[in-house]
Residue, then its C-alpha position, 0 to 999 in steps of 0.5 A: x272861645x268861638x261863639x255859635x248864635x243860633x235864631x231861635x224866632x219864629x220861622x227858624x224855630x219851625x225849621x228846627x232851630x232847637x233840633x240842629x242846636x242840640x246836634x251841634x252841641x252833641x258835636x261840641x261834646x264828641x270832639x270834647x271842644x265845650x271849653x272852645x265853642x259856646x252856642x247861644x240863641x238869638x231872635x231874628x237875624x234878618x236872614x229868614x230862609x228855607x233853614x235855620x240861620x246861624x253865625x259862626x263867630x263873625x261869619x253869618x249862614x242860613x238856610x241849615x237844615x238839622x239834617x246838616x248839622x254834622x256837615x256844617x259842624x266840621x266844614x265850618x265850626x271845625x274849620x274856625x276852631x282850627x283857624x284859631x289854634x293856628x294863629x295861637x301857633x303864630x303868635 
């Protein structure tokens, strides 16, 4: 299962972390990946910037805005899911 951690600290909250989480959840449901991806919240991830901080597995990103949700989901989250599927095929 891929863990997606979204900062819900005050700085990220002001920048739209709740909206971003909702949008990512919508794409998870759209792609039928509820059994493969889990979203959790975390307080300050020490990467305050001009947007929300997100960790996808072990990779951390900052500066993500709610309007970036779709491109971020398909570029970063789906690439991790695809990579996990390839790893299982090679086992």
